[in-house]
N, C-alpha and C positions, 0 to 999 in steps of 0.2 A: 707241527705248528702251522697255522694258516690264518691270514687276516687280509682284509681289504681296506685301503685307506686312500682318500682323496686329498691331495696336497697341492697348494699353489703358492707361489711367492713372486714378488716383483718389486721393483723400485723405479720411481720416476724422479730424476734429480737434475737440478740446475746448479752449476758451479760457475762462479765468476770471481775475478780478482781486480779490484780497482787500483790498488797500489802494491808496492813491493812488500808492504808489511801486513796487509789485511786480505783475508779471503772470506768468501761467503758460500754457503751451501744450503739450498732450499729443496726439500723433498715434499712436493704436494701430496704424494701417496707412496707409502711403503706398506705392502700387503703381505701378511703371513696367514695362511689358511691351512687347517689340518682337520680332517673329519674321518673318524674310524667308522666304517660301515658294516664290518663283519669281523668276528674273531672267534676262534675255537676255544674250548676249555683249556687246552694246553697253552695257548697263547696267554690267556688270562692268568694261569698259574705262574708262568714265567714273569709276567709283568708284576704280579703281587710279590714275587720273590726278589725283584730288582727295582727298588724305588726310583733310582735315577732314570732307568729306562721307562718306567711308568710315567714319570713327569714329562719326558720328552715326547711320549706318544699320545698324550692327552689331546682331546679336541681343543682347538683354539681358532680364533678369528681376530686378528689385530689389524684394523685399518688405520694406519698412523700417518701423521703429518709432522715434519720437523724442520728446524732451522738451526744452522751452526755458524757461529762467527769465530774466526781464528786470527789472532795477532801474533806475528813473529818479528823479532827485532831484526834490523838490517844485518847483513853478513859481517860488516866491518865492526860491529859492536864487540867490545872485549868481554862484557858481562851481559849476554843476551837473555831475553825472557821469551817464553812461549805461553800463550793463554788461549784457551778455547772454551766456549760455552754453547751448550745445545739445549734448546727448548723443544719439547714435542708433546703431542696430544694424540689420543686415539678415541674413536667412537663418538665424539661430540657432534660432528656433522650429521652422523646417522641419527643421533638422538634428537637433533633439531628437526630433521625430516619426519621422524616419528611423532614429534610433538605437533608439527604442522598437520599431521594426519589425525590428530585427536588423541594421541596417547600421552600419558604423563611422563615428564622428564625423569622423575625419580623411580619410575617403574623398573623392576629388575627382570633379568632373564629374557630380554627382547632378543629375538633371533633374526639372522639373515643367512641364507644358504645353509639352513639347518643347524647353525652354530650360534651360541650366545656370543655377541661381540664385546670385546674389552672396551672399557671407558676409563681413561685416566689422563692425568697431566704429569709431565716429568721434566726435571731440570737437572743438568749435570755440567760441572765445570772442572777444568784441568789446568793447572798452572805449574810451570817449571822455570826456575831461575838458575843460571850457571855463572859461577865466579871462576875466572881463569887464575890459576896459581902457577906461575912459571910457564914454560913452553909446552909441557906435556902432562900437566896435572890440573884437575878441576874439582871444585866443590859444587855439587848440584843439589838444590832443594826442590821438592815436589809436593804439591797439594792436590788432592782430588776429593770432590764432594758431590753428592747427588741426592735428590729426593724425588719420589714418585708417590702419587696419591690416587687411589682408585675410588670410584664413587658411582652413583647412578646404576648403570646396568650390571656392573660387577663390583663386588666389594673387595676382591682379592686380585692383586696385580698378576698378570701372566708371569710364569716362572722365568721366561727369557728376558723380561723387562725389570726384574728385581736386581738388587745389588748384592755383592759378596766381597769378602776380603780373603787374603791368603793366596799363595801361588807365586809364580815366577816374577810377576810384575806388580806385586802388592806387598803384603807383610810376609817376607820370604822365609821366616822361621817356621811357618805353618803351611799346611797343604791348602789348596783352593777349597773354599766353602767349608772350612773346618772351624771357623770362629763366628760367634754370635748366633742370633742377634742379641745385643746387649750382653747380659750375664747368663743367658740361656746355655745350659750344658746338658750333655747326654752321654751315656755310655754305649748307646746303640750305634754300631759302626755304619749302619745304612742311613742314619738320620741326617747326614750332611745335606740331604735334600731340603730339610727344614731350616738350614742355617743361611737363609737369605733374608734380606730386609728391604724396607721402604726408604730408609735414610742411611747414607754412608758418609764417613769421613776417614780420610787416609792421608798420612804425612810420611815423607821419606827424606833422608839426608844421606848423600853418598859422596865419598871422596874417591876420585879416580886418578890413577897415576900410572906412569910407564915403567915397566921393568926393563925392556930392551926391544928394539925393533918394533914389530907389530903386536907384541904381547903386553897387555895392560893388567893392572890389578885394581881392586876396589875394596873398600870397607864401608859398611852402611849401617844405618839405624832406621828401622821401620816401625810405624804404629798405625792402628786403624781398627774399625769395627763397623758393623751395621746394626740398625735398630728397626723395630716395628712401629708404625704409626696407627695401626688399626686397634680400636678399643676392644674388639672381640677376640683379639689374639690370645690364645691360651698357652703360649709358650712362656714358662715362668722366667721373669726377668728380661723379657725381650723388648718391652716398651721403652721408648726414649724418654729420659728425664735429664734435663740439663745439669742437675746436681751430681749425676753419676757418670758424666761423660769421661772424666779423667781416669777414674777407677776401672771403667769398662773398656779402656783402650788396650788391645793386645799389642805388646811391644816385643820386638826382636832385633837382634844385631847379626852381624856376620861378615864374611869376607868372600871375595870372588875373583875370578880371572876372566879376561876377555881377549880374544884373538881377532884382530881387525884384518879382514881379507879385502878391505877397501870397498868392495861391493856389498858386503854384509859383515856383521859382527857375531862371532860365536861366543856364548856366555855360559859360565858355570858359577853358580852361587851356592854357598853353604850358609844357611841361616840357623841361628841359635836363639831359642826363646828366652825371654827375660820375665815377661808378665802375662798371665792369662786373665781374662776378664771375669772369670767365675771362681767359686771357692774350690780349691784343689785339695784342701786338707792341710796345706802347708802355709804357715804364717809368713809375714813380711812381703815386701814388694816383689822380690824374686820368689815366685810361688810355683815354679816348675817342679813337680814331684821328684822326677829323676832326670838328670842331665841328658841321658841318652834318648829320653822320650821327647825332649824339646828341640829336636833338630830336623832340618829338611834340606834336601839337595835338589837344585833345579838346573836343568840344562835347557837353554833357550837360544833363540836367534834374535839379535838386536838388543839395544839397551832397554832397560825397564821403563824409562821415562826420559 
């Protein structure tokens, strides 16, 4: 197997904090560039047999600008909150330059450095509220939502900028990228590459308590999904409709243990599925065909939120 690829990435970031509670982060340029210049037939056959590898090796050029605002309650608050919101865009400055040079704003497949550059706007927010219950127990609520919309030069958002649910920090009853978009379902084990979306909503509720010493336990309830906003998306059931949002939420529960080493937390979670957003052939809200198939175990570092 042989291939040649040109890659470049970089980030220019300003960070500042005006008060104890608020932080700002401004990135005038985040650059991701990847261009495959040569590949053998063996390389192509391996890529075609591994969809995830193929997605990560595709040509891309993402010239992005972003701003993040973060609010954190003062340390003395008994029931603190954390909130962050990030707004970003890609390709619009280049499109303005092209338009000044006489090219149409809505023209597609404009290139720079041999790659079509991505053009999109994106908004993502993360909110966590903690209620202290006793000295060593807490109830933690978490919401995460995001939307990305591609237009102009590219109709499909780059893979790395799309949203997914599932995994150690999301809906823990399911593997990462195994849910959605919407009620889209497949029996193809490699198709999790398609299970990304333009719109995301995720909610979590977790009760954390102390066993003894530095060993803690948790029980949790997770829900979430992603959806497509593109009209030409051919994945059945993937498009967002407000009337379907509750039925299309993947839901799971579970228990976990955490060991606090003071400088980091080791975490083990066992998630159990309750509801899948697609037709499984089983009636009722609990529609997991077999109990053993609706489980997932995650070993991670740090709290999920």
